[in-house]
C-alpha positions, 0 to 999 in steps of 0.5 A, spaced: 500 500 500 505 504 498 503 511 495 506 517 492 507 522 498 509 528 493 502 531 495 500 531 502 493 534 503 493 539 508 486 541 509 482 535 506 479 530 511 474 526 506 474 525 499 468 523 495 469 518 489 464 518 484 465 512 479 461 506 476 457 500 479 460 496 473 468 495 472 467 498 464 470 495 458 478 496 459 483 494 465 485 501 466 479 503 469 480 498 474 487 499 475 486 507 476 480 505 481 485 501 485 490 506 485 486 511 487 483 508 493 490 506 495 492 513 495 486 516 499 488 511 504 495 513 504 494 520 505 490 518 511 483 521 508 476 518 509 473 515 502 466 517 501 463 513 496 456 510 493 456 504 498 455 497 495 460 492 493 460 492 485 463 495 479 469 500 480 465 502 487 467 496 490 474 496 487 476 503 490 473 502 497 476 495 497 483 498 496 482 503 501 480 498 506 486 494 505 491 499 506 487 501 513 483 507 510 476 509 513 470 508 508 463 511 508 458 508 503 452 512 502 446 509 499 438 510 498 434 504 501 431 503 494 437 501 490 440 497 496 437 490 493 441 492 486 448 494 489 448 488 494 454 487 499 459 490 503 467 491 501 468 490 508 468 494 515 465 501 512 460 506 515 454 505 511 449 510 511 442 508 508 438 514 506 431 515 502 433 518 496 438 519 491 437 527 492 439 525 500 445 521 498 448 527 494 446 532 499 450 527 504 456 526 500 456 533 499 456 535 506 461 530 508 466 531 503 472 536 502 473 535 495 470 530 489 473 525 484 470 523 478 472 516 475 469 513 469 462 511 470 455 510 468 449 515 468 449 515 476 456 518 475 455 523 470 449 525 474 453 526 481 458 529 477 454 534 473 450 536 480 456 538 484 459 542 478 452 546 477 452 547 485 459 550 484 457 554 479 451 557 483 456 559 488 453 553 493 460 551 494 468 552 493 470 545 493 474 542 488 472 537 483 477 533 479 475 528 473 480 523 472 480 522 464 482 514 464 483 512 456 480 519 454 473 517 457 471 524 459 473 527 452 466 527 450 464 531 457 469 536 456 467 537 449 460 538 451 462 543 456 465 547 451 459 547 446 455 550 452 460 556 452 461 556 444 453 556 443 452 562 448 449 558 454 455 559 459 460 563 461 467 561 459 469 560 466 465 554 467 471 550 464 474 552 471 469 549 475 472 542 475 479 540 473 481 534 468 487 530 470 490 523 466 493 520 472 492 518 479 498 522 482 495 528 479 489 528 482 491 531 489 495 536 486 489 538 482 485 538 489 490 543 492 490 548 486 483 548 484 482 555 482 476 558 485 470 560 480 469 567 479 462 570 481 461 571 473 460 564 472 453 565 476 451 572 474 453 572 467 447 568 465 442 572 470 
């Protein structure tokens, strides 16, 4: 469970990871999820994730637990039957709805990391970015662009700007990296969004 200690988080206690309930079609997705879990644990940070023992969610949680990390899983009651099992001794929080899940993830986390995933991952990531645009928080959001997974999303955000539906500053609401080791530097150095990303469209 060695980790790269070039970046030690100074003001962070918990990081939330959004990722797939499936493992994806490339081994690289699983490798990055495992390394991220190890790196979070190695920095003595708490992992917040969507609970369950399936997909990339299981891999990142198990990797953190195996390195002695603390893990909190938050899951709505109605999908417990689908995302079954537990990766180990975690703090499990069962909520009533997806909205409550995202709110609790937000409240318990100092930053957000998005790995590849499905519609749920996209929903969670976009919601945190939107809340940041609306000046509801200044927490960093980092997208790990494994095998260029996030390229279509990056292009979509640029299309929002190019088509006149968003200020150019919305591109700074999140940071994109291509390597797990760059995640923590990006979290530490995330730019604060200017008020114009909100007021420009009012």
